[in-house]
N, CA, C and O of each residue as an XYZ file, in Angstrom:
208
protein
N       0.762     -1.240     -0.030
C      -0.122      0.056      0.148
C       0.831      1.101     -0.092
O       1.904      0.989      0.499
N       0.650      2.154     -0.883
C       1.368      3.498     -0.933
C       0.463      4.584     -0.671
O      -0.662      4.634     -1.170
N       1.038      5.642      0.273
C       0.546      6.588      0.544
C       0.850      7.810     -0.330
O       2.055      8.025     -0.465
N      -0.051      8.728     -1.007
C       0.486      9.854     -1.901
C       0.339     10.944     -0.827
O      -0.669     11.157     -0.152
N       1.538     11.612     -0.779
C       1.702     12.874      0.157
C       1.537     14.024     -0.696
O       2.305     14.255     -1.630
N       0.518     14.773     -0.387
C       0.397     16.181     -1.321
C       1.253     17.322     -0.354
O       0.971     17.443      0.838
N       2.098     17.964     -0.865
C       2.748     18.964     -0.126
C       2.304     20.404      0.069
O       2.179     21.100     -0.939
N       2.090     20.838      1.085
C       1.479     22.214      1.254
C       2.412     23.293      1.648
O       3.290     23.104      2.489
N       2.216     24.497      1.007
C       3.182     25.513      1.590
C       2.526     26.031      2.850
O       1.398     25.742      3.251
N       3.634     27.052      3.557
C       2.930     27.323      4.792
C       1.912     28.247      4.527
O       1.038     28.268      5.394
N       1.744     29.127      3.454
C       0.719     29.846      3.161
C      -0.482     29.182      2.911
O      -1.499     29.691      3.382
N      -0.588     28.023      2.189
C      -1.678     27.079      2.089
C      -2.282     26.477      3.475
O      -3.467     26.227      3.698
N      -1.203     26.309      4.329
C      -1.611     25.776      5.636
C      -2.362     26.993      6.511
O      -3.380     26.767      7.165
N      -1.858     28.043      6.455
C      -2.509     29.369      6.982
C      -3.698     29.648      6.401
O      -4.642     30.077      7.065
N      -3.760     29.451      5.217
C      -5.136     29.761      4.502
C      -6.315     28.606      4.957
O      -7.502     28.914      5.063
N      -5.917     27.555      5.150
C      -6.904     26.308      5.674
C      -6.943     26.594      7.031
O      -8.076     26.387      7.464
N      -6.200     26.969      7.845
C      -6.530     27.218      9.275
C      -7.533     28.389      9.491
O      -8.602     28.212     10.074
N      -7.173     29.488      9.037
C      -8.138     30.560      8.816
C      -9.592     30.097      8.220
O     -10.646     30.196      8.848
N      -9.461     29.592      6.941
C     -10.905     29.133      6.411
C     -11.622     28.337      7.288
O     -12.838     28.503      7.385
N     -10.926     27.323      8.076
C     -11.712     26.479      8.966
C     -12.343     26.918     10.206
O     -13.333     26.497     10.803
N     -11.398     28.018     10.485
C     -12.012     28.793     11.760
C     -13.215     29.585     11.206
O     -14.284     29.644     11.814
N     -12.967     30.247      9.914
C     -14.365     31.239      9.619
C     -15.290     30.261      9.417
O     -16.270     30.478     10.130
N     -15.412     29.223      8.718
C     -16.467     28.225      8.587
C     -17.126     27.697      9.888
O     -18.347     27.593     10.009
N     -16.234     27.372     10.851
C     -16.786     26.941     12.038
C     -17.526     27.913     12.786
O     -18.432     27.567     13.544
N     -17.155     29.255     12.599
C     -17.888     30.221     13.414
C     -18.865     31.175     12.555
O     -19.183     32.299     12.944
N     -19.354     30.540     11.210
C     -20.064     31.478     10.282
C     -20.858     30.450      9.514
O     -20.658     29.248      9.683
N     -21.601     30.835      8.817
C     -22.513     30.107      7.749
C     -21.786     30.293      6.286
O     -22.276     29.893      5.230
N     -20.538     30.968      6.418
C     -20.139     30.840      4.809
C     -19.743     29.292      4.287
O     -19.437     28.296      4.941
N     -19.853     29.470      3.056
C     -19.480     28.199      2.295
C     -17.863     28.192      2.007
O     -17.179     29.214      2.063
N     -17.461     27.164      1.757
C     -15.832     26.829      1.500
C     -15.558     28.154      0.561
O     -14.943     29.075      1.098
N     -15.919     28.286     -0.617
C     -15.574     29.384     -1.704
C     -15.121     30.530     -0.968
O     -13.954     30.910     -0.880
N     -16.249     31.106     -0.387
C     -16.327     32.431      0.267
C     -15.477     32.474      1.444
O     -14.997     33.587      1.655
N     -15.148     31.517      2.306
C     -14.383     31.436      3.398
C     -12.807     31.484      3.074
O     -11.915     32.017      3.735
N     -12.718     30.707      1.756
C     -11.314     30.669      1.502
C     -10.960     32.276      0.847
O      -9.835     32.751      1.006
N     -11.796     32.865      0.274
C     -11.516     34.159     -0.392
C     -11.474     35.056      0.728
O     -10.734     36.017      0.515
N     -12.066     35.053      1.925
C     -12.036     35.638      3.016
C     -10.824     35.480      3.825
O     -10.098     36.346      4.312
N     -10.749     34.211      3.871
C      -9.137     33.879      4.745
C      -8.142     34.469      4.091
O      -7.226     34.942      4.763
N      -8.105     34.571      2.584
C      -6.850     35.100      1.770
C      -6.574     36.589      2.276
O      -5.490     37.074      2.599
N      -7.975     37.257      2.262
C      -8.062     38.829      2.603
C      -7.549     38.823      4.262
O      -6.761     39.721      4.561
N      -7.863     38.082      5.097
C      -7.611     38.306      6.558
C      -5.844     37.968      6.536
O      -5.134     38.632      7.291
N      -5.384     37.197      5.879
C      -3.922     36.664      5.990
C      -3.267     37.950      5.414
O      -2.335     38.457      6.037
N      -3.752     38.558      4.138
C      -3.118     39.565      3.604
C      -3.101     40.909      4.515
O      -2.132     41.668      4.537
N      -4.140     41.086      5.170
C      -4.169     42.221      6.221
C      -3.442     41.779      7.430
O      -3.003     42.705      8.113
N      -3.195     40.490      7.885
C      -2.473     40.404      9.180
C      -0.852     40.317      8.538
O       0.082     40.422      9.334
N      -0.644     40.170      7.424
C       0.704     40.256      7.065
C       1.305     41.406      7.076
O       2.482     41.549      7.404
N       0.411     42.478      6.654
C       0.767     43.933      6.695
C       0.891     44.824      7.870
O       1.232     46.006      7.918
N       0.456     43.812      9.025
C       0.799     44.735     10.375
C       1.972     44.578     10.566
O       2.514     43.554     10.149
N       2.696     45.565     11.260
C       3.997     45.780     11.535
C       4.277     44.564     12.939
O       3.551     44.372     13.915
N       5.390     43.998     12.632
C       5.330     42.813     13.630
C       5.418     43.374     14.933
O       4.769     42.721     15.751
N       5.989     44.338     15.388
C       5.855     45.294     16.669
C       4.518     45.336     17.391
O       4.330     45.371     18.607
N       3.614     45.325     16.393
C       2.161     45.804     16.771
C       1.429     44.287     16.898
O       0.445     44.205     17.634
N       1.864     43.193     16.246
C       1.058     42.066     16.347
C       1.454     41.314     18.131
O       0.880     40.293     18.511
């Protein structure tokens, strides 16, 4: 038996984490949650490290 491993970038893992959190706490569908997750991460990435 062989297992196929699909590599995920750190960015993709972060998107999945935020998307899953959004879906668990709202009624967003997967497509909308993924789009919103990308916007959330973009905003978070532009906050200065000292502020985070």
